[in-house]
PDB file of N, H, CA, C and O in Angstrom:
ATOM      1  N   MET A   1       0.825  -1.193   0.000  1.00  0.00           N
ATOM      2  CA  MET A   1       0.000   0.000   0.000  1.00  0.00           C
ATOM      3  C   MET A   1       0.870   1.257   0.000  1.00  0.00           C
ATOM      4  O   MET A   1       0.568   2.222  -0.702  1.00  0.00           O
ATOM      5  N   SER A   2       1.955   1.246   0.791  1.00  0.00           N
ATOM      6  H   SER A   2       2.200   0.462   1.362  1.00  0.00           H
ATOM      7  CA  SER A   2       2.810   2.425   0.832  1.00  0.00           C
ATOM      8  C   SER A   2       3.481   2.645  -0.519  1.00  0.00           C
ATOM      9  O   SER A   2       3.724   3.788  -0.906  1.00  0.00           O
ATOM     10  N   ARG A   3       3.789   1.556  -1.249  1.00  0.00           N
ATOM     11  H   ARG A   3       3.592   0.627  -0.935  1.00  0.00           H
ATOM     12  CA  ARG A   3       4.376   1.701  -2.579  1.00  0.00           C
ATOM     13  C   ARG A   3       3.367   2.360  -3.525  1.00  0.00           C
ATOM     14  O   ARG A   3       3.741   3.169  -4.375  1.00  0.00           O
ATOM     15  N   PHE A   4       2.105   2.012  -3.373  1.00  0.00           N
ATOM     16  H   PHE A   4       1.801   1.355  -2.684  1.00  0.00           H
ATOM     17  CA  PHE A   4       1.069   2.611  -4.207  1.00  0.00           C
ATOM     18  C   PHE A   4       0.926   4.106  -3.927  1.00  0.00           C
ATOM     19  O   PHE A   4       0.789   4.902  -4.856  1.00  0.00           O
ATOM     20  N   LEU A   5       0.959   4.487  -2.653  1.00  0.00           N
ATOM     21  H   LEU A   5       1.071   3.841  -1.898  1.00  0.00           H
ATOM     22  CA  LEU A   5       0.755   5.882  -2.278  1.00  0.00           C
ATOM     23  C   LEU A   5       2.025   6.722  -2.377  1.00  0.00           C
ATOM     24  O   LEU A   5       1.968   7.940  -2.204  1.00  0.00           O
ATOM     25  N   LYS A   6       3.157   6.102  -2.648  1.00  0.00           N
ATOM     26  H   LYS A   6       3.203   5.113  -2.789  1.00  0.00           H
ATOM     27  CA  LYS A   6       4.437   6.796  -2.635  1.00  0.00           C
ATOM     28  C   LYS A   6       4.464   7.978  -3.601  1.00  0.00           C
ATOM     29  O   LYS A   6       4.877   9.075  -3.224  1.00  0.00           O
ATOM     30  N   ASN A   7       4.033   7.767  -4.830  1.00  0.00           N
ATOM     31  H   ASN A   7       3.697   6.876  -5.136  1.00  0.00           H
ATOM     32  CA  ASN A   7       4.109   8.816  -5.846  1.00  0.00           C
ATOM     33  C   ASN A   7       2.781   9.534  -6.065  1.00  0.00           C
ATOM     34  O   ASN A   7       2.653  10.322  -7.001  1.00  0.00           O
ATOM     35  N   ARG A   8       1.806   9.274  -5.224  1.00  0.00           N
ATOM     36  H   ARG A   8       1.910   8.633  -4.463  1.00  0.00           H
ATOM     37  CA  ARG A   8       0.505   9.920  -5.372  1.00  0.00           C
ATOM     38  C   ARG A   8       0.237  10.782  -4.148  1.00  0.00           C
ATOM     39  O   ARG A   8      -0.079  10.279  -3.069  1.00  0.00           O
ATOM     40  N   SER A   9       0.367  12.072  -4.336  1.00  0.00           N
ATOM     41  H   SER A   9       0.623  12.480  -5.212  1.00  0.00           H
ATOM     42  CA  SER A   9       0.141  12.978  -3.219  1.00  0.00           C
ATOM     43  C   SER A   9      -0.632  14.189  -3.727  1.00  0.00           C
ATOM     44  O   SER A   9      -0.760  14.402  -4.932  1.00  0.00           O
ATOM     45  N   PHE A  10      -1.135  14.962  -2.801  1.00  0.00           N
ATOM     46  H   PHE A  10      -1.031  14.789  -1.822  1.00  0.00           H
ATOM     47  CA  PHE A  10      -1.851  16.167  -3.162  1.00  0.00           C
ATOM     48  C   PHE A  10      -1.527  17.246  -2.142  1.00  0.00           C
ATOM     49  O   PHE A  10      -1.174  16.954  -0.999  1.00  0.00           O
ATOM     50  N   ALA A  11      -1.650  18.470  -2.563  1.00  0.00           N
ATOM     51  H   ALA A  11      -1.937  18.707  -3.491  1.00  0.00           H
ATOM     52  CA  ALA A  11      -1.350  19.606  -1.695  1.00  0.00           C
ATOM     53  C   ALA A  11      -2.651  20.324  -1.350  1.00  0.00           C
ATOM     54  O   ALA A  11      -3.551  20.434  -2.182  1.00  0.00           O
ATOM     55  N   VAL A  12      -2.737  20.801  -0.138  1.00  0.00           N
ATOM     56  H   VAL A  12      -2.006  20.712   0.539  1.00  0.00           H
ATOM     57  CA  VAL A  12      -3.897  21.557   0.317  1.00  0.00           C
ATOM     58  C   VAL A  12      -3.424  22.945   0.676  1.00  0.00           C
ATOM     59  O   VAL A  12      -2.480  23.104   1.450  1.00  0.00           O
ATOM     60  N   LYS A  13      -4.069  23.946   0.124  1.00  0.00           N
ATOM     61  H   LYS A  13      -4.837  23.817  -0.504  1.00  0.00           H
ATOM     62  CA  LYS A  13      -3.709  25.327   0.396  1.00  0.00           C
ATOM     63  C   LYS A  13      -4.898  26.027   1.037  1.00  0.00           C
ATOM     64  O   LYS A  13      -6.000  26.015   0.489  1.00  0.00           O
ATOM     65  N   VAL A  14      -4.679  26.626   2.179  1.00  0.00           N
ATOM     66  H   VAL A  14      -3.783  26.635   2.624  1.00  0.00           H
ATOM     67  CA  VAL A  14      -5.730  27.362   2.873  1.00  0.00           C
ATOM     68  C   VAL A  14      -5.763  28.775   2.318  1.00  0.00           C
ATOM     69  O   VAL A  14      -4.753  29.480   2.318  1.00  0.00           O
ATOM     70  N   LEU A  15      -6.935  29.181   1.845  1.00  0.00           N
ATOM     71  H   LEU A  15      -7.755  28.609   1.846  1.00  0.00           H
ATOM     72  CA  LEU A  15      -7.089  30.510   1.270  1.00  0.00           C
ATOM     73  C   LEU A  15      -7.667  31.473   2.292  1.00  0.00           C
ATOM     74  O   LEU A  15      -8.475  31.090   3.139  1.00  0.00           O
ATOM     75  N   LYS A  16      -7.255  32.691   2.206  1.00  0.00           N
ATOM     76  H   LYS A  16      -6.598  33.002   1.518  1.00  0.00           H
ATOM     77  CA  LYS A  16      -7.816  33.742   3.061  1.00  0.00           C
ATOM     78  C   LYS A  16      -9.093  34.264   2.408  1.00  0.00           C
ATOM     79  O   LYS A  16      -9.288  34.099   1.204  1.00  0.00           O
ATOM     80  N   ASP A  17      -9.957  34.892   3.196  1.00  0.00           N
ATOM     81  H   ASP A  17      -9.798  35.027   4.174  1.00  0.00           H
ATOM     82  CA  ASP A  17     -11.195  35.453   2.651  1.00  0.00           C
ATOM     83  C   ASP A  17     -10.911  36.490   1.572  1.00  0.00           C
ATOM     84  O   ASP A  17     -11.684  36.625   0.623  1.00  0.00           O
ATOM     85  N   GLU A  18      -9.813  37.220   1.708  1.00  0.00           N
ATOM     86  H   GLU A  18      -9.185  37.110   2.478  1.00  0.00           H
ATOM     87  CA  GLU A  18      -9.476  38.243   0.719  1.00  0.00           C
ATOM     88  C   GLU A  18      -9.173  37.600  -0.628  1.00  0.00           C
ATOM     89  O   GLU A  18      -9.511  38.167  -1.667  1.00  0.00           O
ATOM     90  N   ASP A  19      -8.539  36.421  -0.629  1.00  0.00           N
ATOM     91  H   ASP A  19      -8.265  35.961   0.215  1.00  0.00           H
ATOM     92  CA  ASP A  19      -8.216  35.740  -1.874  1.00  0.00           C
ATOM     93  C   ASP A  19      -9.479  35.218  -2.551  1.00  0.00           C
ATOM     94  O   ASP A  19      -9.593  35.274  -3.776  1.00  0.00           O
ATOM     95  N   ILE A  20     -10.417  34.716  -1.774  1.00  0.00           N
ATOM     96  H   ILE A  20     -10.325  34.670  -0.779  1.00  0.00           H
ATOM     97  CA  ILE A  20     -11.636  34.142  -2.331  1.00  0.00           C
ATOM     98  C   ILE A  20     -12.533  35.223  -2.932  1.00  0.00           C
ATOM     99  O   ILE A  20     -13.126  35.019  -3.992  1.00  0.00           O
ATOM    100  N   ASN A  21     -12.634  36.353  -2.271  1.00  0.00           N
ATOM    101  H   ASN A  21     -12.153  36.519  -1.410  1.00  0.00           H
ATOM    102  CA  ASN A  21     -13.560  37.406  -2.686  1.00  0.00           C
ATOM    103  C   ASN A  21     -12.913  38.469  -3.552  1.00  0.00           C
ATOM    104  O   ASN A  21     -13.447  39.572  -3.663  1.00  0.00           O
ATOM    105  N   GLY A  22     -11.801  38.176  -4.158  1.00  0.00           N
ATOM    106  H   GLY A  22     -11.367  37.279  -4.068  1.00  0.00           H
ATOM    107  CA  GLY A  22     -11.171  39.137  -5.049  1.00  0.00           C
ATOM    108  C   GLY A  22     -10.517  40.285  -4.314  1.00  0.00           C
ATOM    109  O   GLY A  22     -10.460  41.387  -4.860  1.00  0.00           O
ATOM    110  N   GLY A  23     -10.034  40.094  -3.136  1.00  0.00           N
ATOM    111  H   GLY A  23     -10.081  39.199  -2.692  1.00  0.00           H
ATOM    112  CA  GLY A  23      -9.314  41.127  -2.409  1.00  0.00           C
ATOM    113  C   GLY A  23     -10.169  41.923  -1.438  1.00  0.00           C
ATOM    114  O   GLY A  23      -9.633  42.660  -0.611  1.00  0.00           O
ATOM    115  N   ALA A  24     -11.475  41.791  -1.520  1.00  0.00           N
ATOM    116  H   ALA A  24     -11.911  41.192  -2.192  1.00  0.00           H
ATOM    117  CA  ALA A  24     -12.348  42.555  -0.627  1.00  0.00           C
ATOM    118  C   ALA A  24     -12.855  41.649   0.492  1.00  0.00           C
ATOM    119  O   ALA A  24     -13.262  40.518   0.230  1.00  0.00           O
ATOM    120  N   PRO A  25     -12.836  42.130   1.734  1.00  0.00           N
ATOM    121  CA  PRO A  25     -13.375  41.305   2.822  1.00  0.00           C
ATOM    122  C   PRO A  25     -14.874  41.132   2.673  1.00  0.00           C
ATOM    123  O   PRO A  25     -15.553  41.995   2.117  1.00  0.00           O
ATOM    124  N   ASP A  26     -15.381  40.036   3.160  1.00  0.00           N
ATOM    125  H   ASP A  26     -14.829  39.334   3.611  1.00  0.00           H
ATOM    126  CA  ASP A  26     -16.806  39.725   3.035  1.00  0.00           C
ATOM    127  C   ASP A  26     -17.559  40.368   4.201  1.00  0.00           C
ATOM    128  O   ASP A  26     -17.381  39.976   5.354  1.00  0.00           O
ATOM    129  N   ASN A  27     -18.396  41.352   3.895  1.00  0.00           N
ATOM    130  H   ASN A  27     -18.541  41.670   2.958  1.00  0.00           H
ATOM    131  CA  ASN A  27     -19.181  42.038   4.930  1.00  0.00           C
ATOM    132  C   ASN A  27     -20.659  41.717   4.815  1.00  0.00           C
ATOM    133  O   ASN A  27     -21.493  42.474   5.312  1.00  0.00           O
ATOM    134  N   ASP A  28     -20.997  40.617   4.175  1.00  0.00           N
ATOM    135  H   ASP A  28     -20.319  40.003   3.772  1.00  0.00           H
ATOM    136  CA  ASP A  28     -22.388  40.241   3.984  1.00  0.00           C
ATOM    137  C   ASP A  28     -22.973  39.758   5.318  1.00  0.00           C
ATOM    138  O   ASP A  28     -22.479  38.779   5.878  1.00  0.00           O
ATOM    139  N   PRO A  29     -24.012  40.422   5.839  1.00  0.00           N
ATOM    140  CA  PRO A  29     -24.585  40.004   7.121  1.00  0.00           C
ATOM    141  C   PRO A  29     -25.341  38.674   7.034  1.00  0.00           C
ATOM    142  O   PRO A  29     -25.561  38.026   8.057  1.00  0.00           O
ATOM    143  N   ASN A  30     -25.737  38.260   5.831  1.00  0.00           N
ATOM    144  H   ASN A  30     -25.557  38.787   5.000  1.00  0.00           H
ATOM    145  CA  ASN A  30     -26.477  37.006   5.661  1.00  0.00           C
ATOM    146  C   ASN A  30     -25.555  35.803   5.466  1.00  0.00           C
ATOM    147  O   ASN A  30     -26.030  34.680   5.300  1.00  0.00           O
ATOM    148  N   ARG A  31     -24.274  36.025   5.486  1.00  0.00           N
ATOM    149  H   ARG A  31     -23.888  36.938   5.622  1.00  0.00           H
ATOM    150  CA  ARG A  31     -23.306  34.941   5.267  1.00  0.00           C
ATOM    151  C   ARG A  31     -23.279  34.023   6.479  1.00  0.00           C
ATOM    152  O   ARG A  31     -23.273  34.487   7.619  1.00  0.00           O
ATOM    153  N   ASN A  32     -23.264  32.724   6.228  1.00  0.00           N
ATOM    154  H   ASN A  32     -23.269  32.347   5.302  1.00  0.00           H
ATOM    155  CA  ASN A  32     -23.214  31.729   7.298  1.00  0.00           C
ATOM    156  C   ASN A  32     -21.772  31.632   7.818  1.00  0.00           C
ATOM    157  O   ASN A  32     -20.883  31.237   7.064  1.00  0.00           O
ATOM    158  N   PRO A  33     -21.522  31.981   9.074  1.00  0.00           N
ATOM    159  CA  PRO A  33     -20.145  31.929   9.585  1.00  0.00           C
ATOM    160  C   PRO A  33     -19.624  30.504   9.743  1.00  0.00           C
ATOM    161  O   PRO A  33     -18.415  30.305   9.869  1.00  0.00           O
ATOM    162  N   PHE A  34     -20.508  29.513   9.739  1.00  0.00           N
ATOM    163  H   PHE A  34     -21.490  29.675   9.637  1.00  0.00           H
ATOM    164  CA  PHE A  34     -20.096  28.119   9.897  1.00  0.00           C
ATOM    165  C   PHE A  34     -20.045  27.377   8.566  1.00  0.00           C
ATOM    166  O   PHE A  34     -19.974  26.148   8.543  1.00  0.00           O
ATOM    167  N   GLU A  35     -20.080  28.106   7.469  1.00  0.00           N
ATOM    168  H   GLU A  35     -20.137  29.104   7.488  1.00  0.00           H
ATOM    169  CA  GLU A  35     -20.086  27.483   6.151  1.00  0.00           C
ATOM    170  C   GLU A  35     -18.840  26.619   5.941  1.00  0.00           C
ATOM    171  O   GLU A  35     -18.950  25.493   5.455  1.00  0.00           O
ATOM    172  N   GLY A  36     -17.687  27.115   6.290  1.00  0.00           N
ATOM    173  H   GLY A  36     -17.598  28.029   6.685  1.00  0.00           H
ATOM    174  CA  GLY A  36     -16.453  26.353   6.135  1.00  0.00           C
ATOM    175  C   GLY A  36     -16.437  25.103   6.987  1.00  0.00           C
ATOM    176  O   GLY A  36     -15.951  24.058   6.555  1.00  0.00           O
ATOM    177  N   VAL A  37     -16.969  25.204   8.203  1.00  0.00           N
ATOM    178  H   VAL A  37     -17.364  26.053   8.554  1.00  0.00           H
ATOM    179  CA  VAL A  37     -17.022  24.054   9.104  1.00  0.00           C
ATOM    180  C   VAL A  37     -17.969  22.996   8.553  1.00  0.00           C
ATOM    181  O   VAL A  37     -17.678  21.803   8.633  1.00  0.00           O
ATOM    182  N   GLU A  38     -19.083  23.414   8.003  1.00  0.00           N
ATOM    183  H   GLU A  38     -19.320  24.383   7.938  1.00  0.00           H
ATOM    184  CA  GLU A  38     -20.045  22.471   7.431  1.00  0.00           C
ATOM    185  C   GLU A  38     -19.467  21.770   6.207  1.00  0.00           C
ATOM    186  O   GLU A  38     -19.703  20.579   6.007  1.00  0.00           O
ATOM    187  N   ILE A  39     -18.725  22.486   5.402  1.00  0.00           N
ATOM    188  H   ILE A  39     -18.533  23.454   5.565  1.00  0.00           H
ATOM    189  CA  ILE A  39     -18.085  21.880   4.232  1.00  0.00           C
ATOM    190  C   ILE A  39     -17.032  20.874   4.675  1.00  0.00           C
ATOM    191  O   ILE A  39     -16.932  19.785   4.111  1.00  0.00           O
ATOM    192  N   ALA A  40     -16.245  21.240   5.688  1.00  0.00           N
ATOM    193  H   ALA A  40     -16.326  22.125   6.146  1.00  0.00           H
ATOM    194  CA  ALA A  40     -15.224  20.321   6.201  1.00  0.00           C
ATOM    195  C   ALA A  40     -15.873  19.065   6.791  1.00  0.00           C
ATOM    196  O   ALA A  40     -15.345  17.964   6.636  1.00  0.00           O
ATOM    197  N   ALA A  41     -17.001  19.224   7.459  1.00  0.00           N
ATOM    198  H   ALA A  41     -17.430  20.119   7.585  1.00  0.00           H
ATOM    199  CA  ALA A  41     -17.705  18.069   8.019  1.00  0.00           C
ATOM    200  C   ALA A  41     -18.225  17.159   6.905  1.00  0.00           C
ATOM    201  O   ALA A  41     -18.207  15.936   7.044  1.00  0.00           O
ATOM    202  N   ALA A  42     -18.682  17.745   5.815  1.00  0.00           N
ATOM    203  H   ALA A  42     -18.696  18.739   5.703  1.00  0.00           H
ATOM    204  CA  ALA A  42     -19.148  16.937   4.683  1.00  0.00           C
ATOM    205  C   ALA A  42     -17.996  16.154   4.073  1.00  0.00           C
ATOM    206  O   ALA A  42     -18.154  14.979   3.744  1.00  0.00           O
ATOM    207  N   TYR A  43     -16.844  16.789   3.919  1.00  0.00           N
ATOM    208  H   TYR A  43     -16.716  17.744   4.186  1.00  0.00           H
ATOM    209  CA  TYR A  43     -15.672  16.080   3.399  1.00  0.00           C
ATOM    210  C   TYR A  43     -15.232  14.979   4.359  1.00  0.00           C
ATOM    211  O   TYR A  43     -14.830  13.901   3.920  1.00  0.00           O
ATOM    212  N   ALA A  44     -15.302  15.233   5.644  1.00  0.00           N
ATOM    213  H   ALA A  44     -15.628  16.108   6.001  1.00  0.00           H
ATOM    214  CA  ALA A  44     -14.929  14.212   6.627  1.00  0.00           C
ATOM    215  C   ALA A  44     -15.872  13.018   6.548  1.00  0.00           C
ATOM    216  O   ALA A  44     -15.440  11.874   6.686  1.00  0.00           O
ATOM    217  N   GLU A  45     -17.140  13.278   6.331  1.00  0.00           N
ATOM    218  H   GLU A  45     -17.491  14.207   6.219  1.00  0.00           H
ATOM    219  CA  GLU A  45     -18.121  12.190   6.191  1.00  0.00           C
ATOM    220  C   GLU A  45     -17.816  11.344   4.953  1.00  0.00           C
ATOM    221  O   GLU A  45     -17.893  10.117   5.000  1.00  0.00           O
ATOM    222  N   VAL A  46     -17.473  12.002   3.853  1.00  0.00           N
ATOM    223  H   VAL A  46     -17.411  12.999   3.815  1.00  0.00           H
ATOM    224  CA  VAL A  46     -17.120  11.274   2.636  1.00  0.00           C
ATOM    225  C   VAL A  46     -15.865  10.447   2.861  1.00  0.00           C
ATOM    226  O   VAL A  46     -15.796   9.298   2.426  1.00  0.00           O
ATOM    227  N   ALA A  47     -14.868  11.018   3.538  1.00  0.00           N
ATOM    228  H   ALA A  47     -14.924  11.952   3.892  1.00  0.00           H
ATOM    229  CA  ALA A  47     -13.628  10.290   3.815  1.00  0.00           C
ATOM    230  C   ALA A  47     -13.896   9.087   4.713  1.00  0.00           C
ATOM    231  O   ALA A  47     -13.317   8.020   4.510  1.00  0.00           O
ATOM    232  N   LYS A  48     -14.768   9.253   5.701  1.00  0.00           N
ATOM    233  H   LYS A  48     -15.238  10.120   5.865  1.00  0.00           H
ATOM    234  CA  LYS A  48     -15.111   8.141   6.593  1.00  0.00           C
ATOM    235  C   LYS A  48     -15.776   7.010   5.817  1.00  0.00           C
ATOM    236  O   LYS A  48     -15.449   5.840   6.020  1.00  0.00           O
ATOM    237  N   GLU A  49     -16.698   7.350   4.939  1.00  0.00           N
ATOM    238  H   GLU A  49     -16.964   8.300   4.774  1.00  0.00           H
ATOM    239  CA  GLU A  49     -17.374   6.338   4.119  1.00  0.00           C
ATOM    240  C   GLU A  49     -16.374   5.636   3.211  1.00  0.00           C
ATOM    241  O   GLU A  49     -16.455   4.421   3.031  1.00  0.00           O
ATOM    242  N   PHE A  50     -15.439   6.377   2.638  1.00  0.00           N
ATOM    243  H   PHE A  50     -15.374   7.364   2.784  1.00  0.00           H
ATOM    244  CA  PHE A  50     -14.437   5.786   1.759  1.00  0.00           C
ATOM    245  C   PHE A  50     -13.546   4.807   2.520  1.00  0.00           C
ATOM    246  O   PHE A  50     -13.288   3.700   2.048  1.00  0.00           O
ATOM    247  N   VAL A  51     -13.084   5.214   3.684  1.00  0.00           N
ATOM    248  H   VAL A  51     -13.294   6.113   4.068  1.00  0.00           H
ATOM    249  CA  VAL A  51     -12.212   4.344   4.483  1.00  0.00           C
ATOM    250  C   VAL A  51     -12.974   3.096   4.928  1.00  0.00           C
ATOM    251  O   VAL A  51     -12.428   1.993   4.891  1.00  0.00           O
ATOM    252  N   THR A  52     -14.213   3.259   5.341  1.00  0.00           N
ATOM    253  H   THR A  52     -14.657   4.154   5.370  1.00  0.00           H
ATOM    254  CA  THR A  52     -15.014   2.110   5.751  1.00  0.00           C
ATOM    255  C   THR A  52     -15.221   1.143   4.587  1.00  0.00           C
ATOM    256  O   THR A  52     -15.077  -0.069   4.751  1.00  0.00           O
ATOM    257  N   HIS A  53     -15.556   1.673   3.417  1.00  0.00           N
ATOM    258  H   HIS A  53     -15.673   2.657   3.283  1.00  0.00           H
ATOM    259  CA  HIS A  53     -15.762   0.830   2.248  1.00  0.00           C
ATOM    260  C   HIS A  53     -14.468   0.102   1.875  1.00  0.00           C
ATOM    261  O   HIS A  53     -14.495  -1.088   1.563  1.00  0.00           O
ATOM    262  N   ALA A  54     -13.350   0.805   1.907  1.00  0.00           N
ATOM    263  H   ALA A  54     -13.329   1.772   2.161  1.00  0.00           H
ATOM    264  CA  ALA A  54     -12.065   0.183   1.576  1.00  0.00           C
ATOM    265  C   ALA A  54     -11.724  -0.923   2.571  1.00  0.00           C
ATOM    266  O   ALA A  54     -11.267  -1.995   2.175  1.00  0.00           O
ATOM    267  N   ALA A  55     -11.941  -0.671   3.848  1.00  0.00           N
ATOM    268  H   ALA A  55     -12.312   0.200   4.170  1.00  0.00           H
ATOM    269  CA  ALA A  55     -11.625  -1.677   4.866  1.00  0.00           C
ATOM    270  C   ALA A  55     -12.491  -2.924   4.695  1.00  0.00           C
ATOM    271  O   ALA A  55     -11.995  -4.045   4.806  1.00  0.00           O
ATOM    272  N   LEU A  56     -13.764  -2.734   4.430  1.00  0.00           N
ATOM    273  H   LEU A  56     -14.167  -1.824   4.340  1.00  0.00           H
ATOM    274  CA  LEU A  56     -14.648  -3.890   4.228  1.00  0.00           C
ATOM    275  C   LEU A  56     -14.290  -4.660   2.964  1.00  0.00           C
ATOM    276  O   LEU A  56     -14.343  -5.890   2.948  1.00  0.00           O
ATOM    277  N   THR A  57     -13.930  -3.949   1.915  1.00  0.00           N
ATOM    278  H   THR A  57     -13.888  -2.950   1.929  1.00  0.00           H
ATOM    279  CA  THR A  57     -13.548  -4.601   0.669  1.00  0.00           C
ATOM    280  C   THR A  57     -12.270  -5.407   0.851  1.00  0.00           C
ATOM    281  O   THR A  57     -12.193  -6.561   0.431  1.00  0.00           O
ATOM    282  N   ILE A  58     -11.273  -4.801   1.474  1.00  0.00           N
ATOM    283  H   ILE A  58     -11.335  -3.863   1.815  1.00  0.00           H
ATOM    284  CA  ILE A  58      -9.993  -5.485   1.684  1.00  0.00           C
ATOM    285  C   ILE A  58     -10.170  -6.700   2.581  1.00  0.00           C
ATOM    286  O   ILE A  58      -9.611  -7.761   2.304  1.00  0.00           O
ATOM    287  N   SER A  59     -10.937  -6.557   3.649  1.00  0.00           N
ATOM    288  H   SER A  59     -11.390  -5.695   3.874  1.00  0.00           H
ATOM    289  CA  SER A  59     -11.133  -7.701   4.545  1.00  0.00           C
ATOM    290  C   SER A  59     -11.951  -8.802   3.869  1.00  0.00           C
ATOM    291  O   SER A  59     -11.725  -9.985   4.126  1.00  0.00           O
ATOM    292  N   GLY A  60     -12.885  -8.430   3.020  1.00  0.00           N
ATOM    293  H   GLY A  60     -13.069  -7.469   2.812  1.00  0.00           H
ATOM    294  CA  GLY A  60     -13.663  -9.427   2.281  1.00  0.00           C
ATOM    295  C   GLY A  60     -12.804 -10.202   1.300  1.00  0.00           C
ATOM    296  O   GLY A  60     -12.936 -11.420   1.181  1.00  0.00           O
ATOM    297  N   VAL A  61     -11.928  -9.507   0.600  1.00  0.00           N
ATOM    298  H   VAL A  61     -11.820  -8.518   0.697  1.00  0.00           H
ATOM    299  CA  VAL A  61     -11.022 -10.176  -0.336  1.00  0.00           C
ATOM    300  C   VAL A  61     -10.061 -11.071   0.424  1.00  0.00           C
ATOM    301  O   VAL A  61      -9.777 -12.185  -0.016  1.00  0.00           O
ATOM    302  N   TRP A  62      -9.557 -10.604   1.553  1.00  0.00           N
ATOM    303  H   TRP A  62      -9.787  -9.699   1.910  1.00  0.00           H
ATOM    304  CA  TRP A  62      -8.637 -11.409   2.362  1.00  0.00           C
ATOM    305  C   TRP A  62      -9.333 -12.691   2.840  1.00  0.00           C
ATOM    306  O   TRP A  62      -8.755 -13.776   2.774  1.00  0.00           O
ATOM    307  N   ALA A  63     -10.569 -12.560   3.318  1.00  0.00           N
ATOM    308  H   ALA A  63     -11.038 -11.679   3.372  1.00  0.00           H
ATOM    309  CA  ALA A  63     -11.309 -13.731   3.787  1.00  0.00           C
ATOM    310  C   ALA A  63     -11.562 -14.711   2.643  1.00  0.00           C
ATOM    311  O   ALA A  63     -11.451 -15.923   2.828  1.00  0.00           O
ATOM    312  N   ALA A  64     -11.897 -14.195   1.472  1.00  0.00           N
ATOM    313  H   ALA A  64     -11.987 -13.211   1.321  1.00  0.00           H
ATOM    314  CA  ALA A  64     -12.120 -15.068   0.317  1.00  0.00           C
ATOM    315  C   ALA A  64     -10.839 -15.797  -0.069  1.00  0.00           C
ATOM    316  O   ALA A  64     -10.881 -16.975  -0.421  1.00  0.00           O
ATOM    317  N   CYS A  65      -9.713 -15.116  -0.008  1.00  0.00           N
ATOM    318  H   CYS A  65      -9.679 -14.158   0.278  1.00  0.00           H
ATOM    319  CA  CYS A  65      -8.432 -15.764  -0.317  1.00  0.00           C
ATOM    320  C   CYS A  65      -8.118 -16.861   0.692  1.00  0.00           C
ATOM    321  O   CYS A  65      -7.618 -17.920   0.313  1.00  0.00           O
ATOM    322  N   LYS A  66      -8.400 -16.628   1.957  1.00  0.00           N
ATOM    323  H   LYS A  66      -8.806 -15.768   2.265  1.00  0.00           H
ATOM    324  CA  LYS A  66      -8.158 -17.651   2.975  1.00  0.00           C
ATOM    325  C   LYS A  66      -9.063 -18.868   2.769  1.00  0.00           C
ATOM    326  O   LYS A  66      -8.627 -20.001   2.975  1.00  0.00           O
ATOM    327  N   ILE A  67     -10.303 -18.648   2.370  1.00  0.00           N
ATOM    328  H   ILE A  67     -10.657 -17.727   2.203  1.00  0.00           H
ATOM    329  CA  ILE A  67     -11.226 -19.759   2.112  1.00  0.00           C
ATOM    330  C   ILE A  67     -10.731 -20.580   0.927  1.00  0.00           C
ATOM    331  O   ILE A  67     -10.705 -21.809   0.981  1.00  0.00           O
ATOM    332  N   VAL A  68     -10.340 -19.894  -0.142  1.00  0.00           N
ATOM    333  H   VAL A  68     -10.361 -18.895  -0.186  1.00  0.00           H
ATOM    334  CA  VAL A  68      -9.822 -20.596  -1.313  1.00  0.00           C
ATOM    335  C   VAL A  68      -8.542 -21.336  -0.977  1.00  0.00           C
ATOM    336  O   VAL A  68      -8.320 -22.443  -1.466  1.00  0.00           O
ATOM    337  N   GLU A  69      -7.700 -20.741  -0.151  1.00  0.00           N
ATOM    338  H   GLU A  69      -7.880 -19.842   0.247  1.00  0.00           H
ATOM    339  CA  GLU A  69      -6.464 -21.388   0.264  1.00  0.00           C
ATOM    340  C   GLU A  69      -6.745 -22.683   1.015  1.00  0.00           C
ATOM    341  O   GLU A  69      -6.058 -23.680   0.796  1.00  0.00           O
ATOM    342  N   ARG A  70      -7.731 -22.686   1.886  1.00  0.00           N
ATOM    343  H   ARG A  70      -8.289 -21.876   2.064  1.00  0.00           H
ATOM    344  CA  ARG A  70      -8.087 -23.908   2.631  1.00  0.00           C
ATOM    345  C   ARG A  70      -8.721 -24.952   1.722  1.00  0.00           C
ATOM    346  O   ARG A  70      -8.491 -26.147   1.912  1.00  0.00           O
ATOM    347  N   ILE A  71      -9.497 -24.539   0.758  1.00  0.00           N
ATOM    348  H   ILE A  71      -9.684 -23.569   0.603  1.00  0.00           H
ATOM    349  CA  ILE A  71     -10.121 -25.479  -0.172  1.00  0.00           C
ATOM    350  C   ILE A  71      -9.064 -26.155  -1.039  1.00  0.00           C
ATOM    351  O   ILE A  71      -9.152 -27.348  -1.328  1.00  0.00           O
ATOM    352  N   CYS A  72      -8.069 -25.383  -1.449  1.00  0.00           N
ATOM    353  H   CYS A  72      -7.997 -24.413  -1.214  1.00  0.00           H
ATOM    354  CA  CYS A  72      -7.058 -25.915  -2.378  1.00  0.00           C
ATOM    355  C   CYS A  72      -5.973 -26.748  -1.695  1.00  0.00           C
ATOM    356  O   CYS A  72      -5.094 -27.254  -2.393  1.00  0.00           O
ATOM    357  N   ARG A  73      -5.985 -26.911  -0.424  1.00  0.00           N
ATOM    358  H   ARG A  73      -6.699 -26.499   0.143  1.00  0.00           H
ATOM    359  CA  ARG A  73      -4.959 -27.700   0.260  1.00  0.00           C
ATOM    360  C   ARG A  73      -5.093 -29.140  -0.015  1.00  0.00           C
ATOM    361  O   ARG A  73      -4.304 -29.941   0.488  1.00  0.00           O
TER     362      ARG A  73
END
C-alpha cells in the first residue's frame, strides 16, 4: 500500500477570505459563519465512508483468499 501511495500525493492550500472574494473582505450580514465548518464536516463524512468501504472490501477479499487457500490444500 505504501508503494502505491508513494508517488501519489496532493497539496492543500488554505485561502484567506481576501483571496476568495477578489481582495475585498466579506461584509455580507447574511453569510453563514459556519459554512467552512459544514463543508469540512461533509468532506470528513465522505472520507469516513471511503475508508469504511475500503476496509470492508480489503477484509472481504482477504477472507475469500483464505477460504480458497483452505479449499485448495
